[in-house]
Backbone as a chain_set.jsonl record, in Angstrom:
{"seq": "XXXXXXXXXXXXXXXXXXXXXXXXXXXXXXXXXXXXXXXXXXXXXXXXXXXXXXXXXXXXXXXXXXXXXXXXXXXXXXXXXXXXXXXXXXXXXXXXXXXXXXXXXXXXXXXXXXXXXXXXXXXXXXXXXXXXXXXXXXXXXXXXXX", "coords": {"N": [[-45.415, 42.121, 45.037], [-44.861, 44.685, 45.731], [-44.825, 44.279, 48.842], [-42.782, 42.685, 49.037], [-40.587, 44.278, 48.155], [-40.803, 46.326, 50.14], [-39.773, 44.82, 52.531], [-37.292, 44.604, 51.761], [-36.482, 46.905, 52.358], [-36.845, 50.552, 52.333], [-35.086, 51.796, 50.475], [-34.608, 49.771, 48.574], [-37.12, 49.87, 47.266], [-37.173, 52.768, 46.584], [-34.835, 52.755, 44.607], [-36.17, 51.154, 42.606], [-38.37, 52.676, 41.788], [-36.812, 55.103, 40.952], [-34.882, 54.185, 39.533], [-34.76, 54.264, 36.407], [-34.501, 57.172, 36.202], [-32.178, 57.553, 37.323], [-30.227, 56.996, 35.518], [-30.81, 58.704, 33.63], [-30.396, 61.501, 34.701], [-27.811, 61.488, 35.377], [-24.577, 61.644, 33.705], [-22.878, 58.888, 33.249], [-19.728, 57.809, 33.171], [-18.237, 55.09, 33.198], [-15.344, 53.586, 33.864], [-14.114, 50.911, 32.696], [-12.269, 48.123, 33.418], [-11.23, 45.273, 31.577], [-13.083, 42.785, 29.68], [-15.419, 43.113, 26.744], [-17.868, 42.117, 27.825], [-17.851, 42.528, 30.577], [-17.577, 45.614, 30.343], [-20.09, 46.123, 29.35], [-21.699, 45.071, 31.37], [-21.032, 46.903, 33.426], [-21.861, 49.427, 32.415], [-24.673, 48.939, 32.256], [-25.498, 48.484, 34.977], [-23.97, 49.871, 36.905], [-24.777, 52.581, 37.443], [-26.93, 52.594, 39.296], [-25.742, 51.422, 41.325], [-23.718, 52.957, 42.158], [-25.265, 54.899, 43.125], [-26.501, 53.583, 45.314], [-24.113, 53.069, 46.941], [-23.322, 55.684, 47.399], [-25.372, 56.626, 48.835], [-25.586, 54.875, 51.099], [-23.094, 55.862, 52.082], [-23.641, 58.38, 52.946], [-25.952, 57.966, 54.849], [-24.297, 56.742, 56.918], [-22.464, 58.591, 57.598], [-20.992, 60.935, 59.832], [-21.425, 63.561, 59.543], [-23.532, 66.145, 58.958], [-24.448, 67.171, 56.571], [-25.054, 66.345, 53.269], [-23.314, 64.44, 50.8], [-22.573, 64.053, 47.395], [-21.597, 62.827, 44.081], [-18.619, 63.897, 42.687], [-16.813, 63.191, 40.78], [-16.121, 60.261, 39.068], [-13.495, 58.302, 39.534], [-12.422, 55.819, 39.248], [-13.356, 52.656, 37.905], [-14.453, 49.282, 37.959], [-15.509, 45.937, 37.025], [-15.375, 43.365, 39.436], [-13.743, 40.12, 39.339], [-15.77, 37.739, 40.062], [-18.368, 35.508, 41.488], [-21.451, 36.434, 40.355], [-22.299, 39.715, 40.492], [-19.939, 42.07, 41.335], [-18.865, 45.314, 41.751], [-16.048, 47.532, 42.007], [-15.143, 50.851, 42.942], [-13.751, 53.903, 42.687], [-14.521, 57.048, 43.919], [-14.823, 60.563, 43.833], [-16.239, 62.656, 46.213], [-18.389, 65.129, 46.931], [-19.038, 67.775, 49.478], [-22.25, 68.9, 50.021], [-24.552, 71.748, 50.189], [-26.935, 70.754, 51.208], [-28.991, 69.088, 53.611], [-28.046, 65.773, 54.917], [-30.498, 64.147, 54.908], [-32.202, 65.473, 52.991], [-34.485, 65.532, 50.273], [-33.864, 65.951, 47.638], [-31.053, 65.616, 46.65], [-29.312, 65.338, 44.579], [-29.632, 67.648, 42.93], [-28.656, 69.722, 44.687], [-26.438, 72.356, 45.372], [-22.935, 72.198, 45.485], [-20.931, 72.788, 48.374], [-19.163, 75.482, 49.055], [-15.971, 76.931, 49.965], [-13.166, 78.44, 50.866], [-11.609, 77.831, 52.967], [-12.254, 75.298, 53.896], [-11.894, 71.908, 53.235], [-13.83, 70.352, 51.207], [-14.014, 68.075, 49.697], [-14.129, 64.517, 49.54], [-12.377, 61.483, 48.954], [-13.346, 58.214, 47.84], [-13.288, 54.769, 48.152], [-14.984, 52.049, 47.303], [-16.409, 48.771, 47.294], [-18.896, 47.073, 45.894], [-21.2, 44.602, 46.287], [-23.777, 43.253, 44.201], [-27.05, 42.368, 43.198], [-28.833, 43.541, 40.933], [-31.219, 43.027, 39.585], [-32.724, 42.024, 41.579], [-33.015, 44.251, 43.176], [-31.042, 44.135, 45.265], [-28.345, 44.879, 47.496], [-25.111, 45.161, 48.566], [-22.512, 46.405, 50.845], [-19.584, 45.728, 51.207], [-17.116, 47.257, 51.446], [-15.656, 50.107, 52.116], [-13.783, 52.754, 52.116], [-12.396, 55.68, 53.005], [-10.958, 59.096, 52.474], [-9.854, 62.287, 53.373], [-9.854, 65.074, 50.879], [-8.607, 65.523, 47.5], [-8.076, 63.138, 44.955], [-6.025, 63.837, 43.365]], "CA": [[-44.116, 42.523, 44.639], [-44.564, 45.798, 46.632], [-44.406, 44.216, 50.037], [-41.444, 42.006, 49.086], [-39.587, 45.404, 48.129], [-40.702, 46.79, 51.379], [-39.301, 44.138, 53.266], [-35.926, 44.911, 51.527], [-36.12, 48.336, 52.843], [-37.247, 51.521, 51.429], [-33.963, 52.056, 49.658], [-34.628, 49.083, 47.327], [-38.172, 50.561, 46.607], [-36.641, 53.798, 45.913], [-34.284, 52.484, 43.355], [-36.944, 50.674, 41.476], [-39.112, 53.83, 41.433], [-35.951, 56.065, 40.401], [-33.982, 53.645, 38.579], [-34.832, 54.89, 34.992], [-34.084, 58.526, 36.306], [-30.824, 57.641, 37.641], [-29.479, 56.831, 34.194], [-30.942, 59.939, 32.808], [-29.851, 62.409, 35.437], [-26.335, 61.44, 35.335], [-23.806, 61.087, 32.571], [-21.912, 58.178, 33.923], [-18.746, 57.256, 32.327], [-17.435, 53.959, 33.854], [-13.921, 53.225, 33.044], [-13.998, 49.615, 33.244], [-10.958, 47.268, 33.131], [-11.567, 43.938, 31.16], [-13.514, 42.285, 28.538], [-16.39, 43.755, 26.576], [-19.066, 41.709, 28.684], [-17.564, 43.432, 31.756], [-18.037, 46.751, 30.115], [-21.684, 46.2, 29.134], [-22.413, 44.933, 32.714], [-20.68, 48.175, 34.081], [-22.752, 50.34, 31.617], [-26.013, 48.487, 32.527], [-25.989, 48.356, 36.336], [-23.193, 50.628, 37.48], [-25.527, 54.095, 38.022], [-27.845, 52.406, 40.456], [-24.765, 50.578, 42.481], [-22.937, 53.903, 42.537], [-26.204, 55.755, 43.92], [-26.578, 52.721, 46.413], [-22.874, 53.364, 47.802], [-23.347, 57.131, 47.98], [-26.54, 56.773, 49.908], [-25.144, 54.421, 52.504], [-21.955, 56.635, 52.669], [-24.404, 59.583, 53.691], [-26.529, 57.442, 56.044], [-23.338, 56.315, 58.07], [-21.67, 59.752, 57.839], [-21.272, 61.597, 61.027], [-21.685, 64.815, 58.808], [-25.279, 66.617, 58.677], [-24.624, 67.541, 55.274], [-24.943, 65.324, 52.214], [-22.297, 64.324, 49.959], [-22.639, 63.45, 46.094], [-20.54, 62.358, 43.354], [-17.98, 65.124, 41.817], [-16.29, 62.556, 39.694], [-15.802, 58.685, 39.133], [-11.869, 58.354, 39.376], [-11.753, 54.38, 38.502], [-14.454, 51.692, 38.282], [-14.356, 48.186, 37.268], [-16.208, 44.832, 37.558], [-14.465, 42.265, 40.0], [-13.785, 38.681, 38.926], [-16.478, 37.086, 41.085], [-19.533, 34.842, 41.069], [-22.485, 37.354, 40.86], [-21.755, 41.155, 40.068], [-19.287, 42.902, 42.444], [-18.107, 46.474, 41.421], [-15.345, 48.468, 42.755], [-15.008, 52.053, 42.403], [-13.232, 55.217, 43.47], [-15.325, 58.345, 43.69], [-14.646, 61.817, 44.488], [-17.447, 62.962, 46.607], [-18.239, 66.717, 47.434], [-19.993, 68.247, 50.356], [-23.333, 69.82, 49.484], [-25.28, 72.525, 51.086], [-28.236, 70.119, 51.732], [-28.803, 67.963, 54.694], [-28.301, 64.163, 54.477], [-31.789, 63.393, 54.842], [-33.171, 66.015, 52.242], [-35.08, 64.632, 49.198], [-33.299, 66.201, 46.161], [-29.642, 65.823, 46.776], [-28.671, 65.431, 43.143], [-29.821, 69.099, 42.339], [-28.138, 70.393, 45.615], [-25.287, 72.705, 45.014], [-21.658, 71.934, 46.297], [-20.537, 73.619, 49.428], [-17.792, 76.203, 48.74], [-15.24, 77.7, 50.843], [-11.601, 78.21, 50.723], [-10.847, 77.255, 54.348], [-12.54, 73.92, 54.224], [-11.832, 71.006, 52.343], [-15.129, 69.787, 51.08], [-14.135, 66.65, 49.179], [-13.629, 63.088, 49.985], [-11.843, 60.281, 47.887], [-13.737, 56.969, 48.556], [-13.348, 53.362, 47.539], [-16.383, 51.209, 47.491], [-16.79, 47.739, 46.653], [-20.342, 46.908, 45.999], [-21.758, 43.334, 45.903], [-25.048, 43.456, 43.691], [-28.084, 41.545, 42.48], [-29.82, 44.661, 40.576], [-32.457, 42.682, 39.182], [-33.409, 41.901, 42.704], [-32.768, 45.292, 44.001], [-30.128, 43.644, 46.339], [-27.217, 45.713, 47.34], [-24.335, 45.009, 49.989], [-21.413, 47.33, 50.596], [-18.463, 45.121, 51.998], [-15.829, 47.932, 51.582], [-15.903, 51.539, 52.036], [-12.511, 53.333, 52.794], [-12.575, 57.119, 52.453], [-9.99, 59.864, 52.992], [-10.457, 63.679, 52.998], [-9.261, 65.518, 49.65], [-8.79, 65.003, 46.174], [-7.119, 62.094, 44.686], [-5.204, 64.567, 42.368]], "C": [[-43.835, 43.653, 45.758], [-44.021, 45.474, 48.113], [-43.28, 43.436, 50.065], [-40.377, 43.185, 49.041], [-39.669, 46.184, 49.39], [-39.977, 46.129, 52.332], [-37.633, 44.42, 53.046], [-35.397, 46.131, 51.979], [-36.501, 49.315, 51.667], [-36.278, 51.943, 50.193], [-34.138, 51.182, 48.427], [-35.962, 49.523, 46.573], [-37.873, 51.866, 45.88], [-35.902, 53.748, 44.581], [-35.138, 52.068, 42.164], [-37.811, 51.658, 40.952], [-38.191, 54.903, 40.541], [-34.925, 55.32, 39.5], [-33.7, 54.182, 37.125], [-34.255, 56.329, 35.094], [-32.676, 58.599, 36.626], [-29.837, 57.9, 36.488], [-29.682, 58.193, 33.394], [-30.315, 61.277, 33.494], [-28.288, 62.7, 35.589], [-25.659, 60.931, 34.038], [-22.66, 60.27, 33.178], [-20.842, 57.631, 32.982], [-17.618, 56.064, 33.124], [-16.389, 53.648, 33.106], [-13.576, 51.688, 33.431], [-12.782, 48.975, 32.566], [-11.193, 45.928, 32.878], [-12.206, 43.805, 29.894], [-14.86, 43.241, 28.251], [-17.899, 43.432, 27.301], [-18.996, 42.595, 30.026], [-18.26, 44.852, 31.534], [-19.41, 46.917, 29.972], [-22.267, 46.1, 30.421], [-22.139, 46.497, 33.38], [-21.788, 49.069, 33.623], [-24.394, 50.164, 32.314], [-26.424, 48.865, 34.083], [-24.999, 49.209, 37.427], [-23.8, 52.022, 38.119], [-26.076, 53.654, 39.232], [-26.903, 51.73, 41.593], [-23.916, 51.929, 42.883], [-23.948, 54.867, 43.554], [-26.503, 55.148, 45.151], [-25.411, 53.165, 47.392], [-22.977, 54.685, 48.268], [-24.521, 57.493, 49.062], [-26.197, 56.218, 51.125], [-23.995, 55.068, 53.083], [-22.801, 57.813, 53.434], [-24.909, 59.085, 54.839], [-25.432, 57.087, 57.21], [-22.565, 57.471, 58.422], [-21.957, 60.409, 59.036], [-21.653, 63.059, 60.564], [-23.112, 65.149, 58.567], [-25.379, 66.758, 57.417], [-24.345, 66.307, 54.435], [-23.781, 65.537, 51.454], [-22.909, 63.775, 48.659], [-21.368, 63.369, 45.479], [-19.935, 63.738, 42.61], [-17.593, 64.33, 40.397], [-15.949, 61.105, 40.02], [-14.407, 58.659, 38.883], [-11.649, 57.014, 38.62], [-13.156, 53.666, 38.79], [-14.133, 50.456, 37.552], [-15.162, 47.011, 38.171], [-15.024, 43.833, 38.262], [-14.73, 41.074, 39.428], [-14.329, 37.952, 40.034], [-17.605, 36.522, 40.428], [-20.69, 36.082, 41.347], [-21.766, 38.873, 40.217], [-21.296, 42.017, 41.102], [-18.419, 44.04, 41.639], [-17.195, 46.969, 42.376], [-14.982, 49.727, 42.04], [-14.27, 52.997, 43.229], [-13.854, 56.326, 42.88], [-14.74, 59.61, 44.41], [-15.973, 62.428, 44.818], [-17.328, 64.431, 47.223], [-19.434, 67.07, 48.359], [-20.825, 69.033, 49.955], [-23.742, 70.907, 50.721], [-26.462, 71.992, 51.738], [-27.927, 69.255, 52.867], [-28.744, 66.575, 54.18], [-29.437, 63.659, 54.288], [-32.769, 64.43, 53.692], [-33.218, 65.127, 50.848], [-34.005, 64.794, 47.965], [-31.763, 66.574, 46.31], [-29.081, 65.997, 45.503], [-28.816, 66.89, 42.594], [-29.384, 70.203, 43.442], [-26.693, 71.09, 45.224], [-24.153, 72.223, 45.969], [-21.478, 72.972, 47.406], [-19.164, 74.353, 49.019], [-17.256, 76.928, 49.706], [-13.938, 77.385, 50.788], [-10.911, 77.776, 51.825], [-11.356, 75.906, 54.653], [-12.615, 73.116, 52.855], [-13.12, 70.306, 52.224], [-15.241, 68.606, 50.061], [-13.549, 65.61, 49.895], [-13.509, 62.102, 48.886], [-12.395, 58.87, 48.881], [-13.54, 55.92, 47.561], [-14.191, 52.649, 48.081], [-16.118, 49.822, 46.891], [-18.174, 47.249, 46.999], [-20.768, 45.443, 45.499], [-23.505, 43.376, 45.32], [-25.874, 42.496, 43.006], [-29.096, 42.66, 41.998], [-31.089, 44.163, 40.262], [-33.314, 42.36, 40.437], [-33.511, 43.027, 43.734], [-32.025, 44.892, 45.413], [-28.959, 44.13, 46.529], [-26.335, 45.368, 48.63], [-23.05, 45.827, 49.66], [-20.221, 46.789, 51.785], [-17.224, 45.969, 52.435], [-16.154, 49.215, 51.498], [-14.928, 52.254, 52.651], [-12.587, 54.698, 52.256], [-11.362, 57.989, 53.085], [-10.263, 61.361, 52.475], [-9.377, 64.14, 51.864], [-9.313, 64.828, 48.602], [-7.807, 63.889, 45.973], [-5.99, 62.603, 43.885], [-3.761, 64.858, 43.111]], "O": [[-42.872, 43.623, 46.524], [-43.083, 46.091, 48.618], [-42.674, 43.427, 51.136], [-39.39, 43.129, 49.775], [-38.631, 46.729, 49.764], [-39.429, 46.889, 53.13], [-36.841, 44.447, 53.988], [-34.204, 46.429, 52.022], [-36.5, 49.061, 50.462], [-36.706, 52.357, 49.116], [-33.886, 51.66, 47.321], [-35.942, 49.55, 45.342], [-38.258, 52.055, 44.726], [-36.187, 54.465, 43.621], [-34.959, 52.463, 41.012], [-38.075, 51.617, 39.75], [-38.685, 55.489, 39.577], [-34.182, 55.974, 38.769], [-32.571, 54.486, 36.741], [-33.56, 56.728, 34.159], [-31.995, 59.563, 36.275], [-28.923, 58.724, 36.46], [-28.828, 58.667, 32.645], [-29.743, 62.078, 32.754], [-27.714, 63.761, 35.835], [-26.089, 59.97, 33.399], [-21.627, 60.815, 33.569], [-21.213, 56.985, 32.002], [-16.462, 56.272, 33.492], [-16.429, 53.454, 31.891], [-12.846, 51.382, 34.374], [-12.382, 49.23, 31.431], [-11.387, 45.236, 33.877], [-11.95, 44.624, 29.012], [-15.354, 43.96, 29.12], [-18.841, 44.223, 27.349], [-19.949, 43.25, 30.449], [-19.198, 45.268, 32.214], [-19.927, 47.902, 30.497], [-23.202, 46.838, 30.732], [-23.093, 47.156, 33.793], [-22.621, 49.443, 34.448], [-25.092, 51.076, 32.755], [-27.476, 49.437, 34.368], [-25.244, 49.199, 38.634], [-23.348, 52.489, 39.164], [-25.762, 54.26, 40.257], [-27.373, 51.537, 42.714], [-23.43, 51.919, 44.014], [-23.52, 55.453, 44.549], [-26.768, 55.878, 46.106], [-25.684, 53.579, 48.519], [-22.752, 54.916, 49.456], [-24.532, 58.406, 49.887], [-26.402, 56.835, 52.17], [-23.759, 54.986, 54.288], [-22.481, 58.071, 54.594], [-24.501, 59.563, 55.898], [-25.782, 57.176, 58.387], [-21.976, 57.449, 59.502], [-23.141, 60.502, 59.36], [-22.262, 63.722, 61.403], [-23.819, 64.349, 57.953], [-26.483, 66.47, 56.954], [-23.579, 65.407, 54.781], [-23.245, 66.644, 51.399], [-23.828, 62.974, 48.834], [-20.297, 63.683, 45.998], [-20.682, 64.531, 42.037], [-17.923, 64.675, 39.262], [-15.535, 60.788, 41.135], [-14.124, 59.098, 37.768], [-10.93, 56.932, 37.624], [-13.925, 54.002, 39.691], [-13.521, 50.583, 36.491], [-15.406, 46.999, 39.378], [-13.954, 43.589, 37.706], [-15.863, 40.866, 38.993], [-13.583, 37.53, 40.918], [-17.936, 36.762, 39.267], [-20.776, 36.604, 42.458], [-20.748, 38.882, 39.524], [-22.103, 42.682, 41.752], [-17.427, 43.728, 40.98], [-17.489, 46.867, 43.567], [-14.608, 49.779, 40.868], [-14.206, 52.832, 44.447], [-13.82, 56.607, 41.682], [-14.233, 59.533, 45.528], [-16.774, 62.71, 43.927], [-16.363, 64.824, 47.878], [-20.594, 66.747, 48.103], [-20.367, 70.051, 49.438], [-23.333, 70.874, 51.881], [-26.998, 72.583, 52.676], [-26.817, 68.764, 53.073], [-29.317, 66.239, 53.143], [-29.535, 62.706, 53.516], [-33.965, 64.168, 53.559], [-32.379, 64.331, 50.426], [-33.424, 63.838, 47.453], [-31.342, 67.712, 46.103], [-28.285, 66.928, 45.385], [-27.993, 67.236, 41.747], [-29.647, 71.391, 43.254], [-25.825, 70.347, 44.767], [-24.415, 71.887, 47.123], [-21.977, 74.078, 47.203], [-18.178, 73.694, 48.688], [-18.018, 77.622, 50.378], [-13.537, 76.226, 50.678], [-9.75, 77.375, 51.746], [-10.912, 75.346, 55.655], [-13.138, 73.441, 51.789], [-13.491, 69.649, 53.196], [-16.326, 68.206, 49.639], [-12.64, 65.737, 50.715], [-14.381, 61.916, 48.037], [-12.094, 58.547, 50.031], [-13.605, 56.108, 46.346], [-14.238, 52.543, 49.306], [-15.506, 49.855, 45.824], [-18.559, 47.046, 48.151], [-20.651, 45.181, 44.302], [-24.388, 43.539, 46.162], [-25.314, 41.775, 42.18], [-30.164, 42.742, 42.605], [-32.076, 44.8, 40.628], [-34.54, 42.424, 40.348], [-33.957, 42.879, 44.872], [-32.42, 45.311, 46.501], [-28.221, 43.834, 45.59], [-26.914, 45.311, 49.715], [-22.584, 45.942, 48.526], [-20.024, 47.282, 52.895], [-16.474, 45.69, 53.37], [-17.055, 49.485, 50.704], [-15.13, 52.462, 53.847], [-12.841, 54.848, 51.061], [-10.833, 57.603, 54.128], [-10.784, 61.61, 51.388], [-8.227, 63.7, 51.872], [-9.875, 63.735, 48.527], [-6.842, 63.725, 46.72], [-5.018, 61.868, 43.708], [-2.869, 65.459, 42.512]]}, "num_chains": 1, "name": "protein.A"}
């Protein structure tokens, strides 16, 4: 099992090891649109999916600082085969580097002269029981969505 997870990448192994902690460390309030089954799927699989999206965002970012979730603006399960989530997140720039280990506990960067928030829309295709994630859509713009 470990060798299979390692082939999937260190991120898959990290999700497996930290999965239970992700639910505990964040109070996720997904705002699903749709039936009760979709809402149950959101509540079960959404936290790890958001963590994956933010991880990929940080890896691809040109910024040397890490971003983390300030607020979940909207989220829903797409009507598709498998599990596909769409979510709009407000991300805040932290004082930590994007390769630091404990980004969740890192304070947000504050400064009146710099806009430290980004609003991003993500679509994430996932098979969480196989620790398999894909990020086919990632669109961001600076500033708050408000």
